PQR file with spaces between the fields and no chain letter, atoms N, CA, C, O and H, PARSE charges and radii, in Angstrom:
ATOM       1  N    UNK     1      15.768   67.022  156.916 -0.4000 1.5000
ATOM       2  CA   UNK     1      14.885   65.918  157.022 -0.0000 2.0000
ATOM       3  C    UNK     1      15.286   64.533  156.853  0.5500 1.7000
ATOM       4  O    UNK     1      15.992   64.282  155.877 -0.5500 1.4000
ATOM       5  N    UNK     2      14.970   63.629  157.604 -0.4000 1.5000
ATOM       6  CA   UNK     2      15.290   62.350  157.623 -0.0000 2.0000
ATOM       7  C    UNK     2      14.432   61.389  156.824  0.5500 1.7000
ATOM       8  O    UNK     2      13.236   61.529  156.567 -0.5500 1.4000
ATOM       9  H    UNK     2      14.396   63.832  158.397  0.4000 1.0000
ATOM      10  N    UNK     3      15.356   60.234  156.416 -0.4000 1.5000
ATOM      11  CA   UNK     3      14.797   59.460  155.509 -0.0000 2.0000
ATOM      12  C    UNK     3      13.353   58.664  156.292  0.5500 1.7000
ATOM      13  O    UNK     3      12.191   58.464  155.939 -0.5500 1.4000
ATOM      14  H    UNK     3      16.327   60.121  156.625  0.4000 1.0000
ATOM      15  N    UNK     4      14.054   58.406  157.351 -0.4000 1.5000
ATOM      16  CA   UNK     4      12.966   57.353  158.335 -0.0000 2.0000
ATOM      17  C    UNK     4      11.838   58.235  158.715  0.5500 1.7000
ATOM      18  O    UNK     4      10.750   57.694  158.915 -0.5500 1.4000
ATOM      19  H    UNK     4      14.998   58.568  157.638  0.4000 1.0000
ATOM      20  N    UNK     5      11.949   59.545  158.844 -0.4000 1.5000
ATOM      21  CA   UNK     5      10.802   60.511  158.978 -0.0000 2.0000
ATOM      22  C    UNK     5       9.769   60.474  157.676  0.5500 1.7000
ATOM      23  O    UNK     5       8.551   60.461  157.854 -0.5500 1.4000
ATOM      24  H    UNK     5      12.833   59.984  158.682  0.4000 1.0000
ATOM      25  N    UNK     6      10.221   60.462  156.669 -0.4000 1.5000
ATOM      26  CA   UNK     6       9.669   60.411  155.326 -0.0000 2.0000
ATOM      27  C    UNK     6       9.044   58.930  155.172  0.5500 1.7000
ATOM      28  O    UNK     6       7.925   58.801  154.676 -0.5500 1.4000
ATOM      29  H    UNK     6      11.210   60.472  156.524  0.4000 1.0000
ATOM      30  N    UNK     7       9.726   57.913  155.570 -0.4000 1.5000
ATOM      31  CA   UNK     7       9.020   56.583  155.351 -0.0000 2.0000
ATOM      32  C    UNK     7       7.779   56.154  156.148  0.5500 1.7000
ATOM      33  O    UNK     7       7.090   55.165  155.898 -0.5500 1.4000
ATOM      34  H    UNK     7      10.635   58.018  155.972  0.4000 1.0000
ATOM      35  N    UNK     8       7.588   57.040  157.148 -0.4000 1.5000
ATOM      36  CA   UNK     8       6.562   56.990  158.130 -0.0000 2.0000
ATOM      37  C    UNK     8       5.290   57.711  157.496  0.5500 1.7000
ATOM      38  O    UNK     8       4.191   57.441  157.980 -0.5500 1.4000
ATOM      39  H    UNK     8       8.147   57.844  157.351  0.4000 1.0000
ATOM      40  N    UNK     9       5.366   58.492  156.582 -0.4000 1.5000
ATOM      41  CA   UNK     9       4.111   59.309  156.155 -0.0000 2.0000
ATOM      42  C    UNK     9       3.500   58.673  154.744  0.5500 1.7000
ATOM      43  O    UNK     9       4.237   57.884  154.151 -0.5500 1.4000
ATOM      44  H    UNK     9       6.259   58.712  156.189  0.4000 1.0000
ATOM      45  N    UNK    10       2.539   58.891  154.323 -0.4000 1.5000
ATOM      46  CA   UNK    10       1.678   58.398  153.240 -0.0000 2.0000
ATOM      47  C    UNK    10       2.226   59.151  151.912  0.5500 1.7000
ATOM      48  O    UNK    10       2.853   60.210  151.885 -0.5500 1.4000
ATOM      49  H    UNK    10       1.941   59.532  154.805  0.4000 1.0000
ATOM      50  N    UNK    11       1.778   58.222  150.663 -0.4000 1.5000
ATOM      51  CA   UNK    11       2.341   58.862  149.517 -0.0000 2.0000
ATOM      52  C    UNK    11       1.601   60.080  149.256  0.5500 1.7000
ATOM      53  O    UNK    11       2.168   60.863  148.494 -0.5500 1.4000
ATOM      54  H    UNK    11       1.269   57.361  150.686  0.4000 1.0000
ATOM      55  N    UNK    12       0.333   60.469  149.760 -0.4000 1.5000
ATOM      56  CA   UNK    12      -0.246   61.899  149.579 -0.0000 2.0000
ATOM      57  C    UNK    12       0.277   62.458  150.600  0.5500 1.7000
ATOM      58  O    UNK    12      -0.111   63.588  150.305 -0.5500 1.4000
ATOM      59  H    UNK    12      -0.128   59.833  150.379  0.4000 1.0000
ATOM      60  N    UNK    13       0.982   62.652  151.808 -0.4000 1.5000
ATOM      61  CA   UNK    13       1.881   63.418  152.323 -0.0000 2.0000
ATOM      62  C    UNK    13       2.992   63.666  151.800  0.5500 1.7000
ATOM      63  O    UNK    13       3.566   64.736  152.002 -0.5500 1.4000
ATOM      64  H    UNK    13       1.297   61.733  152.047  0.4000 1.0000
ATOM      65  N    UNK    14       3.454   62.770  151.084 -0.4000 1.5000
ATOM      66  CA   UNK    14       5.068   62.916  150.123 -0.0000 2.0000
ATOM      67  C    UNK    14       4.767   63.965  149.293  0.5500 1.7000
ATOM      68  O    UNK    14       5.374   65.034  149.217 -0.5500 1.4000
ATOM      69  H    UNK    14       2.989   61.900  150.921  0.4000 1.0000
ATOM      70  N    UNK    15       3.789   63.608  148.663 -0.4000 1.5000
ATOM      71  CA   UNK    15       3.565   64.464  147.660 -0.0000 2.0000
ATOM      72  C    UNK    15       3.039   66.440  147.812  0.5500 1.7000
ATOM      73  O    UNK    15       3.207   67.406  147.068 -0.5500 1.4000
ATOM      74  H    UNK    15       3.296   62.740  148.724  0.4000 1.0000
ATOM      75  N    UNK    16       2.513   66.289  148.888 -0.4000 1.5000
ATOM      76  CA   UNK    16       2.152   67.720  149.323 -0.0000 2.0000
ATOM      77  C    UNK    16       3.876   68.227  150.054  0.5500 1.7000
ATOM      78  O    UNK    16       4.268   69.385  149.912 -0.5500 1.4000
ATOM      79  H    UNK    16       2.377   65.503  149.492  0.4000 1.0000
ATOM      80  N    UNK    17       4.554   67.387  150.648 -0.4000 1.5000
ATOM      81  CA   UNK    17       5.893   67.551  151.281 -0.0000 2.0000
ATOM      82  C    UNK    17       6.759   68.082  150.046  0.5500 1.7000
ATOM      83  O    UNK    17       7.539   69.025  150.181 -0.5500 1.4000
ATOM      84  H    UNK    17       4.236   66.446  150.764  0.4000 1.0000
ATOM      85  N    UNK    18       6.576   67.435  148.874 -0.4000 1.5000
ATOM      86  CA   UNK    18       7.239   67.624  147.751 -0.0000 2.0000
ATOM      87  C    UNK    18       7.309   68.740  147.071  0.5500 1.7000
ATOM      88  O    UNK    18       8.272   69.255  146.502 -0.5500 1.4000
ATOM      89  H    UNK    18       5.943   66.669  148.765  0.4000 1.0000
ATOM      90  N    UNK    19       5.661   69.250  147.221 -0.4000 1.5000
ATOM      91  CA   UNK    19       5.582   70.372  146.359 -0.0000 2.0000
ATOM      92  C    UNK    19       5.703   71.805  147.477  0.5500 1.7000
ATOM      93  O    UNK    19       5.634   72.953  147.037 -0.5500 1.4000
ATOM      94  H    UNK    19       4.878   68.832  147.683  0.4000 1.0000
ATOM      95  N    UNK    20       5.886   71.502  148.919 -0.4000 1.5000
ATOM      96  CA   UNK    20       6.022   72.557  149.432 -0.0000 2.0000
ATOM      97  C    UNK    20       7.743   72.831  149.441  0.5500 1.7000
ATOM      98  O    UNK    20       8.267   73.941  149.353 -0.5500 1.4000
ATOM      99  H    UNK    20       5.942   70.570  149.276  0.4000 1.0000
ATOM     100  N    UNK    21       8.389   71.651  149.559 -0.4000 1.5000
ATOM     101  CA   UNK    21      10.093   71.687  149.071 -0.0000 2.0000
ATOM     102  C    UNK    21      10.325   72.399  148.018  0.5500 1.7000
ATOM     103  O    UNK    21      11.049   73.395  147.996 -0.5500 1.4000
ATOM     104  H    UNK    21       7.964   70.749  149.630  0.4000 1.0000
ATOM     105  N    UNK    22       9.726   71.932  147.088 -0.4000 1.5000
ATOM     106  CA   UNK    22      10.062   72.902  145.767 -0.0000 2.0000
ATOM     107  C    UNK    22       9.642   74.439  145.674  0.5500 1.7000
ATOM     108  O    UNK    22      10.277   75.261  145.014 -0.5500 1.4000
ATOM     109  H    UNK    22       9.139   71.123  147.105  0.4000 1.0000
ATOM     110  N    UNK    23       8.718   74.671  146.270 -0.4000 1.5000
ATOM     111  CA   UNK    23       8.381   76.056  146.588 -0.0000 2.0000
ATOM     112  C    UNK    23       9.151   77.007  147.397  0.5500 1.7000
ATOM     113  O    UNK    23       9.156   78.238  147.355 -0.5500 1.4000
ATOM     114  H    UNK    23       8.202   74.002  146.806  0.4000 1.0000
ATOM     115  N    UNK    24       9.834   76.147  148.180 -0.4000 1.5000
ATOM     116  CA   UNK    24      11.114   76.956  149.139 -0.0000 2.0000
ATOM     117  C    UNK    24      12.224   77.030  148.382  0.5500 1.7000
ATOM     118  O    UNK    24      13.032   77.905  148.693 -0.5500 1.4000
ATOM     119  H    UNK    24       9.829   75.148  148.214  0.4000 1.0000
ATOM     120  N    UNK    25      12.548   76.099  147.162 -0.4000 1.5000
ATOM     121  CA   UNK    25      13.622   75.841  146.656 -0.0000 2.0000
ATOM     122  C    UNK    25      13.296   77.188  145.638  0.5500 1.7000
ATOM     123  O    UNK    25      14.209   78.004  145.505 -0.5500 1.4000
ATOM     124  H    UNK    25      11.891   75.388  146.909  0.4000 1.0000
ATOM     125  N    UNK    26      12.249   77.379  145.059 -0.4000 1.5000
ATOM     126  CA   UNK    26      11.932   78.323  144.095 -0.0000 2.0000
ATOM     127  C    UNK    26      12.146   79.503  145.094  0.5500 1.7000
ATOM     128  O    UNK    26      13.212   80.116  145.035 -0.5500 1.4000
ATOM     129  H    UNK    26      11.508   76.716  145.168  0.4000 1.0000
ATOM     130  N    UNK    27      11.537   79.732  145.682 -0.4000 1.5000
ATOM     131  CA   UNK    27      11.716   81.288  146.452 -0.0000 2.0000
ATOM     132  C    UNK    27      13.233   81.487  146.940  0.5500 1.7000
ATOM     133  O    UNK    27      13.700   82.625  146.990 -0.5500 1.4000
ATOM     134  H    UNK    27      10.671   79.234  145.731  0.4000 1.0000
ATOM     135  N    UNK    28      14.064   80.264  147.330 -0.4000 1.5000
ATOM     136  CA   UNK    28      15.475   80.529  147.574 -0.0000 2.0000
ATOM     137  C    UNK    28      16.026   80.958  146.284  0.5500 1.7000
ATOM     138  O    UNK    28      16.777   81.928  146.182 -0.5500 1.4000
ATOM     139  H    UNK    28      13.685   79.340  147.289  0.4000 1.0000
ATOM     140  N    UNK    29      15.659   80.249  145.328 -0.4000 1.5000
ATOM     141  CA   UNK    29      16.467   80.817  144.046 -0.0000 2.0000
ATOM     142  C    UNK    29      16.305   82.087  143.474  0.5500 1.7000
ATOM     143  O    UNK    29      17.014   82.569  142.591 -0.5500 1.4000
ATOM     144  H    UNK    29      15.049   79.461  145.411  0.4000 1.0000
ATOM     145  N    UNK    30      15.289   82.632  144.046 -0.4000 1.5000
ATOM     146  CA   UNK    30      14.740   83.801  143.501 -0.0000 2.0000
ATOM     147  C    UNK    30      15.557   84.930  144.353  0.5500 1.7000
ATOM     148  O    UNK    30      15.853   86.048  143.931 -0.5500 1.4000
ATOM     149  H    UNK    30      14.713   82.241  144.763  0.4000 1.0000
ATOM     150  N    UNK    31      15.815   84.474  145.459 -0.4000 1.5000
ATOM     151  CA   UNK    31      16.404   85.313  146.477 -0.0000 2.0000
ATOM     152  C    UNK    31      17.913   85.160  146.181  0.5500 1.7000
ATOM     153  O    UNK    31      18.640   86.098  146.505 -0.5500 1.4000
ATOM     154  H    UNK    31      15.575   83.566  145.802  0.4000 1.0000
ATOM     155  N    UNK    32      18.347   84.285  145.711 -0.4000 1.5000
ATOM     156  CA   UNK    32      19.706   84.054  145.550 -0.0000 2.0000
ATOM     157  C    UNK    32      20.176   84.667  144.205  0.5500 1.7000
ATOM     158  O    UNK    32      21.347   84.994  144.010 -0.5500 1.4000
ATOM     159  H    UNK    32      17.756   83.523  145.447  0.4000 1.0000
ATOM     160  N    UNK    33      19.084   84.816  143.195 -0.4000 1.5000
ATOM     161  CA   UNK    33      19.158   85.496  141.961 -0.0000 2.0000
ATOM     162  C    UNK    33      18.955   87.145  142.121  0.5500 1.7000
ATOM     163  O    UNK    33      19.174   87.865  141.147 -0.5500 1.4000
ATOM     164  H    UNK    33      18.133   84.550  143.353  0.4000 1.0000
ATOM     165  N    UNK    34      18.583   87.635  143.230 -0.4000 1.5000
ATOM     166  CA   UNK    34      18.169   88.916  143.229 -0.0000 2.0000
ATOM     167  C    UNK    34      19.017   89.656  144.505  0.5500 1.7000
ATOM     168  O    UNK    34      18.837   90.725  145.086 -0.5500 1.4000
ATOM     169  H    UNK    34      18.405   87.051  144.021  0.4000 1.0000
ATOM     170  N    UNK    35      20.167   88.426  144.684 -0.4000 1.5000
ATOM     171  CA   UNK    35      21.056   88.823  146.007 -0.0000 2.0000
ATOM     172  C    UNK    35      20.487   89.510  147.221  0.5500 1.7000
ATOM     173  O    UNK    35      20.929   90.506  147.794 -0.5500 1.4000
ATOM     174  H    UNK    35      20.313   87.556  144.211  0.4000 1.0000
ATOM     175  N    UNK    36      19.110   88.580  147.589 -0.4000 1.5000
ATOM     176  CA   UNK    36      18.690   88.741  148.737 -0.0000 2.0000
ATOM     177  C    UNK    36      19.208   88.007  150.086  0.5500 1.7000
ATOM     178  O    UNK    36      19.215   88.330  151.274 -0.5500 1.4000
ATOM     179  H    UNK    36      18.750   87.771  147.124  0.4000 1.0000
ATOM     180  N    UNK    37      19.733   86.620  149.197 -0.4000 1.5000
ATOM     181  CA   UNK    37      20.214   85.816  150.137 -0.0000 2.0000
ATOM     182  C    UNK    37      21.560   85.399  150.067  0.5500 1.7000
ATOM     183  O    UNK    37      22.088   85.631  148.980 -0.5500 1.4000
ATOM     184  H    UNK    37      19.727   86.358  148.232  0.4000 1.0000
ATOM     185  N    UNK    38      22.109   84.973  150.725 -0.4000 1.5000
ATOM     186  CA   UNK    38      23.778   84.261  150.314 -0.0000 2.0000
ATOM     187  C    UNK    38      23.599   82.963  151.214  0.5500 1.7000
ATOM     188  O    UNK    38      24.686   82.569  151.636 -0.5500 1.4000
ATOM     189  H    UNK    38      21.681   84.785  151.609  0.4000 1.0000
ATOM     190  N    UNK    39      22.876   82.450  151.485 -0.4000 1.5000
ATOM     191  CA   UNK    39      22.922   80.958  152.083 -0.0000 2.0000
ATOM     192  C    UNK    39      22.893   80.151  150.659  0.5500 1.7000
ATOM     193  O    UNK    39      21.853   79.990  150.020 -0.5500 1.4000
ATOM     194  H    UNK    39      21.993   82.770  151.143  0.4000 1.0000
ATOM     195  N    UNK    40      23.895   79.772  150.337 -0.4000 1.5000
ATOM     196  CA   UNK    40      23.807   78.892  149.297 -0.0000 2.0000
ATOM     197  C    UNK    40      23.590   77.221  149.780  0.5500 1.7000
ATOM     198  O    UNK    40      22.967   76.386  149.124 -0.5500 1.4000
ATOM     199  H    UNK    40      24.740   79.903  150.855  0.4000 1.0000
ATOM     200  N    UNK    41      24.228   77.003  151.004 -0.4000 1.5000
ATOM     201  CA   UNK    41      24.174   75.699  151.612 -0.0000 2.0000
ATOM     202  C    UNK    41      22.661   75.524  151.638  0.5500 1.7000
ATOM     203  O    UNK    41      22.306   74.346  151.608 -0.5500 1.4000
ATOM     204  H    UNK    41      24.735   77.682  151.537  0.4000 1.0000
ATOM     205  N    UNK    42      21.742   76.385  151.685 -0.4000 1.5000
ATOM     206  CA   UNK    42      20.187   76.022  152.090 -0.0000 2.0000
ATOM     207  C    UNK    42      19.837   75.361  150.570  0.5500 1.7000
ATOM     208  O    UNK    42      18.922   74.539  150.506 -0.5500 1.4000
ATOM     209  H    UNK    42      22.030   77.342  151.710  0.4000 1.0000
ATOM     210  N    UNK    43      20.380   75.634  149.682 -0.4000 1.5000
ATOM     211  CA   UNK    43      19.911   75.433  148.143 -0.0000 2.0000
ATOM     212  C    UNK    43      20.231   73.637  148.186  0.5500 1.7000
ATOM     213  O    UNK    43      19.445   72.702  148.036 -0.5500 1.4000
ATOM     214  H    UNK    43      21.123   76.302  149.734  0.4000 1.0000
ATOM     215  N    UNK    44      21.242   73.644  148.369 -0.4000 1.5000
ATOM     216  CA   UNK    44      21.795   72.175  148.561 -0.0000 2.0000
ATOM     217  C    UNK    44      21.199   71.212  149.567  0.5500 1.7000
ATOM     218  O    UNK    44      21.209   70.020  149.259 -0.5500 1.4000
ATOM     219  H    UNK    44      21.881   74.404  148.491  0.4000 1.0000
ATOM     220  N    UNK    45      20.808   71.486  150.445 -0.4000 1.5000
ATOM     221  CA   UNK    45      20.042   70.939  151.390 -0.0000 2.0000
ATOM     222  C    UNK    45      18.401   70.646  150.354  0.5500 1.7000
ATOM     223  O    UNK    45      17.964   69.504  150.205 -0.5500 1.4000
ATOM     224  H    UNK    45      20.800   72.454  150.695  0.4000 1.0000
ATOM     225  N    UNK    46      17.829   71.660  149.859 -0.4000 1.5000
ATOM     226  CA   UNK    46      16.839   71.487  149.601 -0.0000 2.0000
ATOM     227  C    UNK    46      16.818   70.273  148.431  0.5500 1.7000
ATOM     228  O    UNK    46      16.147   69.245  148.331 -0.5500 1.4000
ATOM     229  H    UNK    46      18.184   72.587  149.980  0.4000 1.0000
ATOM     230  N    UNK    47      17.776   70.821  147.669 -0.4000 1.5000
ATOM     231  CA   UNK    47      17.861   69.688  146.578 -0.0000 2.0000
ATOM     232  C    UNK    47      17.939   68.302  147.044  0.5500 1.7000
ATOM     233  O    UNK    47      17.204   67.445  146.552 -0.5500 1.4000
ATOM     234  H    UNK    47      18.322   71.656  147.751  0.4000 1.0000
ATOM     235  N    UNK    48      18.854   68.012  148.035 -0.4000 1.5000
ATOM     236  CA   UNK    48      19.014   66.691  148.453 -0.0000 2.0000
ATOM     237  C    UNK    48      17.694   66.200  149.104  0.5500 1.7000
ATOM     238  O    UNK    48      17.401   65.004  149.094 -0.5500 1.4000
ATOM     239  H    UNK    48      19.451   68.708  148.434  0.4000 1.0000
ATOM     240  N    UNK    49      16.859   67.199  149.701 -0.4000 1.5000
ATOM     241  CA   UNK    49      15.194   66.844  150.348 -0.0000 2.0000
ATOM     242  C    UNK    49      14.545   66.163  149.216  0.5500 1.7000
ATOM     243  O    UNK    49      14.011   65.054  149.176 -0.5500 1.4000
ATOM     244  H    UNK    49      17.097   68.170  149.709  0.4000 1.0000
ATOM     245  N    UNK    50      14.725   67.182  148.175 -0.4000 1.5000
ATOM     246  CA   UNK    50      13.575   66.740  147.005 -0.0000 2.0000
ATOM     247  C    UNK    50      14.056   65.341  146.546  0.5500 1.7000
ATOM     248  O    UNK    50      13.224   64.441  146.425 -0.5500 1.4000
ATOM     249  H    UNK    50      15.160   68.082  148.206  0.4000 1.0000
ATOM     250  N    UNK    51      15.514   65.098  146.256 -0.4000 1.5000
ATOM     251  CA   UNK    51      15.821   63.787  145.868 -0.0000 2.0000
ATOM     252  C    UNK    51      15.184   62.785  146.903  0.5500 1.7000
ATOM     253  O    UNK    51      14.437   61.885  146.521 -0.5500 1.4000
ATOM     254  H    UNK    51      16.190   65.828  146.354  0.4000 1.0000
ATOM     255  N    UNK    52      15.480   62.959  148.115 -0.4000 1.5000
ATOM     256  CA   UNK    52      14.841   61.894  149.116 -0.0000 2.0000
ATOM     257  C    UNK    52      13.585   61.509  149.038  0.5500 1.7000
ATOM     258  O    UNK    52      13.256   60.324  149.070 -0.5500 1.4000
ATOM     259  H    UNK    52      16.088   63.690  148.425  0.4000 1.0000
ATOM     260  N    UNK    53      12.514   62.790  148.894 -0.4000 1.5000
ATOM     261  CA   UNK    53      11.033   62.562  148.822 -0.0000 2.0000
ATOM     262  C    UNK    53      11.067   61.510  147.547  0.5500 1.7000
ATOM     263  O    UNK    53      10.638   60.358  147.621 -0.5500 1.4000
ATOM     264  H    UNK    53      12.781   63.753  148.868  0.4000 1.0000
ATOM     265  N    UNK    54      11.564   62.013  146.541 -0.4000 1.5000
ATOM     266  CA   UNK    54      11.253   61.220  145.467 -0.0000 2.0000
ATOM     267  C    UNK    54      11.646   60.093  145.294  0.5500 1.7000
ATOM     268  O    UNK    54      11.056   59.443  144.431 -0.5500 1.4000
ATOM     269  H    UNK    54      11.912   62.949  146.480  0.4000 1.0000
ATOM     270  N    UNK    55      12.885   59.382  146.113 -0.4000 1.5000
ATOM     271  CA   UNK    55      13.309   58.193  146.022 -0.0000 2.0000
ATOM     272  C    UNK    55      12.258   57.256  146.847  0.5500 1.7000
ATOM     273  O    UNK    55      12.015   56.115  146.453 -0.5500 1.4000
ATOM     274  H    UNK    55      13.364   59.909  146.814  0.4000 1.0000
ATOM     275  N    UNK    56      11.716   57.742  147.885 -0.4000 1.5000
ATOM     276  CA   UNK    56      10.713   57.112  148.865 -0.0000 2.0000
ATOM     277  C    UNK    56       9.380   57.060  148.256  0.5500 1.7000
ATOM     278  O    UNK    56       8.636   56.129  148.562 -0.5500 1.4000
ATOM     279  H    UNK    56      11.914   58.669  148.205  0.4000 1.0000
ATOM     280  N    UNK    57       8.994   57.971  147.419 -0.4000 1.5000
ATOM     281  CA   UNK    57       7.953   57.816  146.798 -0.0000 2.0000
ATOM     282  C    UNK    57       7.983   56.724  145.791  0.5500 1.7000
ATOM     283  O    UNK    57       7.182   55.789  145.756 -0.5500 1.4000
ATOM     284  H    UNK    57       9.599   58.728  147.171  0.4000 1.0000
ATOM     285  N    UNK    58       9.077   56.940  144.892 -0.4000 1.5000
ATOM     286  CA   UNK    58       9.336   55.456  144.304 -0.0000 2.0000
ATOM     287  C    UNK    58       9.391   54.107  144.599  0.5500 1.7000
ATOM     288  O    UNK    58       9.114   53.150  143.876 -0.5500 1.4000
ATOM     289  H    UNK    58       9.727   57.699  144.921  0.4000 1.0000
ATOM     290  N    UNK    59       9.794   54.139  145.778 -0.4000 1.5000
ATOM     291  CA   UNK    59      10.072   52.734  146.555 -0.0000 2.0000
ATOM     292  C    UNK    59       8.660   52.434  146.913  0.5500 1.7000
ATOM     293  O    UNK    59       8.171   51.333  146.661 -0.5500 1.4000
ATOM     294  H    UNK    59      10.020   54.916  146.366  0.4000 1.0000
ATOM     295  N    UNK    60       7.886   53.543  147.590 -0.4000 1.5000
ATOM     296  CA   UNK    60       6.316   53.214  147.872 -0.0000 2.0000
ATOM     297  C    UNK    60       5.557   52.211  146.395  0.5500 1.7000
ATOM     298  O    UNK    60       4.964   51.132  146.391 -0.5500 1.4000
ATOM     299  H    UNK    60       8.284   54.437  147.794  0.4000 1.0000
ATOM     300  N    UNK    61       5.855   52.993  145.480 -0.4000 1.5000
ATOM     301  CA   UNK    61       5.383   52.509  144.067 -0.0000 2.0000
ATOM     302  C    UNK    61       5.491   51.365  143.691  0.5500 1.7000
ATOM     303  O    UNK    61       4.634   50.712  143.096 -0.5500 1.4000
ATOM     304  H    UNK    61       6.337   53.869  145.483  0.4000 1.0000
ATOM     305  N    UNK    62       6.590   51.016  144.018 -0.4000 1.5000
ATOM     306  CA   UNK    62       7.085   49.813  143.647 -0.0000 2.0000
ATOM     307  C    UNK    62       6.538   48.697  144.683  0.5500 1.7000
ATOM     308  O    UNK    62       6.256   47.592  144.219 -0.5500 1.4000
ATOM     309  H    UNK    62       7.286   51.547  144.501  0.4000 1.0000
ATOM     310  N    UNK    63       6.417   48.879  145.724 -0.4000 1.5000
ATOM     311  CA   UNK    63       5.894   47.985  146.610 -0.0000 2.0000
ATOM     312  C    UNK    63       4.557   47.784  146.443  0.5500 1.7000
ATOM     313  O    UNK    63       4.210   46.605  146.512 -0.5500 1.4000
ATOM     314  H    UNK    63       6.646   49.777  146.101  0.4000 1.0000
ATOM     315  N    UNK    64       3.624   48.670  146.224 -0.4000 1.5000
ATOM     316  CA   UNK    64       2.386   48.699  145.709 -0.0000 2.0000
ATOM     317  C    UNK    64       2.152   47.736  144.425  0.5500 1.7000
ATOM     318  O    UNK    64       1.049   47.691  143.880 -0.5500 1.4000
ATOM     319  H    UNK    64       3.906   49.628  146.168  0.4000 1.0000
């Protein structure tokens, strides 16, 4: 997910996106814990996506 794409979305859409990414992160964490998945790099990508979304939400809050 690119920061440019996220900046075009509204704060409500970003909140929904954050919730979806967190759910995906939780699901992946459970898969890794039960050894159903070995895709550790996906966990890193999800963490970074969460950080990007939170950063842009903070930027939008400061502008308002």
